[in-house]
MITI-43176 format. One record per residue: residue number from 1; chain; residue in one letter; x, y, z of N, C-alpha, C in turn. Coordinates in nm, 2 decimals, always signed. Layout:
   num   cadena   residuo     n_px     n_py     n_pz    ca_px    ca_py    ca_pz     c_px     c_py     c_pz
   NUM        A         a        X        Y        Z        X        Y        Z        X        Y        Z
...
This chain:
   num   cadena   residuo     n_px     n_py     n_pz    ca_px    ca_py    ca_pz     c_px     c_py     c_pz
     1        A         m    +0.92    -1.00    -0.06    +0.98    -0.88    -0.12    +0.87    -0.77    -0.13
     2        A         m    +0.91    -0.65    -0.10    +0.82    -0.54    -0.11    +0.87    -0.45    -0.22
     3        A         y    +0.77    -0.39    -0.30    +0.80    -0.31    -0.41    +0.74    -0.17    -0.39
     4        A         p    +0.82    -0.06    -0.43    +0.77    +0.07    -0.42    +0.65    +0.09    -0.51
     5        A         f    +0.55    +0.17    -0.47    +0.44    +0.19    -0.56    +0.42    +0.34    -0.58
     6        A         m    +0.41    +0.42    -0.47    +0.38    +0.56    -0.49    +0.40    +0.64    -0.36
     7        A         t    +0.43    +0.77    -0.37    +0.43    +0.86    -0.26    +0.32    +0.96    -0.28
     8        A         l    +0.23    +0.97    -0.18    +0.11    +1.06    -0.19    +0.15    +1.20    -0.15
     9        A         d    +0.06    +1.29    -0.18    +0.08    +1.43    -0.15    +0.10    +1.47    +0.00
    10        A         d    +0.07    +1.38    +0.09    +0.09    +1.40    +0.23    +0.21    +1.32    +0.28
    11        A         n    +0.30    +1.28    +0.19    +0.43    +1.21    +0.21    +0.41    +1.07    +0.26
    12        A         t    +0.29    +1.01    +0.24    +0.27    +0.87    +0.27    +0.33    +0.79    +0.16
    13        A         e    +0.42    +0.70    +0.20    +0.48    +0.60    +0.11    +0.40    +0.48    +0.10
    14        A         i    +0.38    +0.43    -0.02    +0.30    +0.30    -0.04    +0.39    +0.20    -0.11
    15        A         v    +0.40    +0.08    -0.05    +0.47    -0.03    -0.11    +0.38    -0.15    -0.10
    16        A         h    +0.41    -0.25    -0.19    +0.33    -0.37    -0.19    +0.42    -0.49    -0.20
    17        A         s    +0.36    -0.60    -0.17    +0.43    -0.73    -0.18    +0.41    -0.79    -0.31
    18        A         e    +0.48    -0.90    -0.34    +0.45    -0.98    -0.45    +0.32    -1.06    -0.42
    19        A         m    +0.27    -1.12    -0.52    +0.14    -1.20    -0.49    +0.18    -1.31    -0.39
    20        A         l    +0.10    -1.32    -0.28    +0.12    -1.42    -0.18    +0.06    -1.55    -0.22
    21        A         p    +0.10    -1.66    -0.15    +0.04    -1.79    -0.18    -0.11    -1.80    -0.18
    22        A         d    -0.17    -1.71    -0.09    -0.31    -1.71    -0.08    -0.38    -1.62    -0.17
    23        A         q    -0.31    -1.57    -0.27    -0.35    -1.48    -0.38    -0.39    -1.34    -0.33
    24        A         r    -0.34    -1.31    -0.21    -0.35    -1.17    -0.17    -0.22    -1.09    -0.18
    25        A         v    -0.23    -0.96    -0.17    -0.12    -0.87    -0.18    -0.12    -0.78    -0.06
    26        A         k    -0.01    -0.77    +0.01    +0.01    -0.69    +0.13    +0.05    -0.55    +0.08
    27        A         v    -0.03    -0.45    +0.12    +0.00    -0.31    +0.08    +0.03    -0.24    +0.21
    28        A         y    +0.15    -0.18    +0.22    +0.20    -0.11    +0.34    +0.20    +0.04    +0.32
    29        A         f    +0.14    +0.11    +0.42    +0.14    +0.26    +0.42    +0.23    +0.31    +0.53
    30        A         e    +0.31    +0.40    +0.50    +0.40    +0.46    +0.61    +0.41    +0.61    +0.58
    31        A         k    +0.39    +0.69    +0.69    +0.40    +0.83    +0.68    +0.48    +0.89    +0.80
    32        A         p    +0.58    +0.97    +0.76    +0.67    +1.03    +0.87    +0.58    +1.12    +0.96
    33        A         d    +0.61    +1.13    +1.08    +0.55    +1.22    +1.18    +0.65    +1.27    +1.28
    34        A         a    +0.67    +1.40    +1.29    +0.77    +1.45    +1.38    +0.75    +1.41    +1.52
    35        A         k    +0.63    +1.39    +1.56    +0.61    +1.36    +1.70    +0.62    +1.21    +1.73
    36        A         d    +0.56    +1.13    +1.64    +0.56    +0.98    +1.67    +0.65    +0.90    +1.58
    37        A         c    +0.74    +0.96    +1.51    +0.83    +0.90    +1.41    +0.76    +0.86    +1.28
    38        A         f    +0.67    +0.75    +1.29    +0.60    +0.71    +1.17    +0.46    +0.66    +1.21
    39        A         h    +0.37    +0.69    +1.12    +0.24    +0.62    +1.12    +0.24    +0.51    +1.02
    40        A         s    +0.17    +0.40    +1.04    +0.18    +0.29    +0.95    +0.05    +0.21    +0.95
    41        A         a    +0.02    +0.14    +0.84    -0.09    +0.05    +0.83    -0.07    -0.05    +0.72
    42        A         v    -0.14    -0.16    +0.73    -0.13    -0.26    +0.63    -0.28    -0.29    +0.58
    43        A         c    -0.29    -0.30    +0.45    -0.41    -0.34    +0.39    -0.38    -0.46    +0.29
    44        A         y    -0.47    -0.57    +0.30    -0.45    -0.68    +0.21    -0.56    -0.67    +0.10
    45        A         l    -0.51    -0.68    -0.02    -0.59    -0.69    -0.14    -0.61    -0.83    -0.18
    46        A         p    -0.71    -0.87    -0.25    -0.82    -0.79    -0.30    -0.94    -0.77    -0.20
    47        A         d    -0.93    -0.82    -0.08    -1.04    -0.81    +0.01    -1.04    -0.68    +0.10
    48        A         y    -0.94    -0.60    +0.09    -0.94    -0.47    +0.16    -0.94    -0.49    +0.31
    49        A         t    -0.87    -0.59    +0.36    -0.86    -0.61    +0.51    -0.75    -0.53    +0.57
    50        A         w    -0.78    -0.44    +0.66    -0.69    -0.35    +0.72    -0.64    -0.41    +0.85
    51        A         t    -0.51    -0.40    +0.88    -0.45    -0.45    +1.00    -0.34    -0.36    +1.04
    52        A         d    -0.29    -0.37    +1.16    -0.17    -0.31    +1.22    -0.17    -0.16    +1.19
    53        A         i    -0.29    -0.09    +1.22    -0.30    +0.05    +1.20    -0.24    +0.12    +1.32
    54        A         s    -0.14    +0.21    +1.30    -0.07    +0.28    +1.41    -0.06    +0.42    +1.37
    55        A         g    -0.13    +0.51    +1.44    -0.11    +0.66    +1.42    -0.20    +0.72    +1.32
    56        A         f    -0.25    +0.65    +1.23    -0.34    +0.71    +1.13    -0.48    +0.72    +1.19
    57        A         t    -0.55    +0.83    +1.15    -0.69    +0.86    +1.20    -0.78    +0.78    +1.11
    58        A         p    -0.91    +0.76    +1.15    -1.01    +0.69    +1.07    -1.03    +0.76    +0.93
    59        A         e    -1.02    +0.90    +0.94    -1.03    +0.97    +0.81    -0.92    +0.95    +0.72
    60        A         e    -0.80    +0.93    +0.77    -0.68    +0.90    +0.68    -0.70    +0.76    +0.62
    61        A         i    -0.74    +0.67    +0.70    -0.76    +0.53    +0.65    -0.87    +0.53    +0.54
    62        A         g    -0.98    +0.61    +0.57    -1.08    +0.62    +0.47    -1.03    +0.68    +0.33
    63        A         r    -0.94    +0.78    +0.34    -0.88    +0.84    +0.22    -0.80    +0.73    +0.15
    64        A         y    -0.72    +0.65    +0.23    -0.63    +0.55    +0.17    -0.72    +0.44    +0.11
    65        A         q    -0.83    +0.41    +0.17    -0.92    +0.31    +0.12    -0.97    +0.35    -0.02
    66        A         k    -1.02    +0.47    -0.03    -1.07    +0.53    -0.16    -0.95    +0.52    -0.26
    67        A         f    -0.83    +0.56    -0.22    -0.72    +0.55    -0.31    -0.70    +0.41    -0.36
    68        A         l    -0.70    +0.31    -0.27    -0.68    +0.17    -0.31    -0.79    +0.12    -0.40
    69        A         e    -0.91    +0.17    -0.38    -1.02    +0.12    -0.46    -1.01    +0.17    -0.61
    70        A         t    -0.93    +0.27    -0.63    -0.90    +0.32    -0.77    -0.77    +0.26    -0.83
    71        A         t    -0.69    +0.21    -0.74    -0.56    +0.16    -0.79    -0.53    +0.01    -0.77
    72        A         a    -0.62    -0.06    -0.70    -0.60    -0.20    -0.66    -0.57    -0.29    -0.78
    73        A         h    -0.64    -0.26    -0.90    -0.61    -0.34    -1.01    -0.47    -0.33    -1.06
    74        A         l    -0.41    -0.21    -1.05    -0.27    -0.19    -1.08    -0.18    -0.26    -0.99
    75        A         i    -0.20    -0.25    -0.86    -0.12    -0.31    -0.76    -0.12    -0.46    -0.77
    76        A         l    -0.24    -0.52    -0.79    -0.25    -0.66    -0.81    -0.17    -0.71    -0.94
    77        A         q    -0.18    -0.63    -1.04    -0.10    -0.67    -1.16    +0.05    -0.65    -1.14
    78        A         f    +0.09    -0.54    -1.08    +0.23    -0.52    -1.05    +0.29    -0.63    -0.96
    79        A         s    +0.21    -0.68    -0.87    +0.25    -0.78    -0.77    +0.29    -0.91    -0.84
    80        A         k    +0.23    -0.93    -0.96    +0.26    -1.05    -1.04    +0.38    -1.03    -1.13
    81        A         e    +0.42    -0.91    -1.15    +0.53    -0.88    -1.25    +0.66    -0.82    -1.18
    82        A         g    +0.67    -0.83    -1.05    +0.79    -0.78    -0.99    +0.79    -0.63    -0.96
    83        A         g    +0.68    -0.57    -0.94    +0.67    -0.43    -0.91    +0.65    -0.34    -1.04
    84        A         v    +0.62    -0.21    -1.02    +0.59    -0.12    -1.13    +0.71    -0.11    -1.22
    85        A         e    +0.84    -0.11    -1.17    +0.95    -0.09    -1.25    +0.97    -0.20    -1.35
    86        A         n    +0.94    -0.33    -1.31    +0.95    -0.44    -1.40    +0.83    -0.44    -1.50
    87        A         a    +0.71    -0.41    -1.45    +0.59    -0.41    -1.53    +0.60    -0.30    -1.64
    88        A         a    +0.67    -0.19    -1.61    +0.68    -0.08    -1.71    +0.79    -0.10    -1.81
    89        A         g    +0.87    -0.21    -1.79    +0.97    -0.24    -1.89    +1.09    -0.15    -1.89
    90        A         f    +1.12    -0.10    -1.77    +1.24    -0.01    -1.76    +1.37    -0.09    -1.76
């Protein structure tokens, strides 16, 4: 199951998985692009392992890395609670 997390100012959508059996969380980034349809990438927390990068520049991945470094604790917590909507008590 994937849970919505945030939409960044450049229209990048971020979603994350529930806590996986290996205690990691899959974070998926997707950004619309008029030319290529979508750019996408996956990062696994807590070890920040990037995979399946398609269309994003190294600079964009660096920006998303910095973003994750400031929000990973939230994503890890939400992954245990069924996403931000369940964690927030809505």
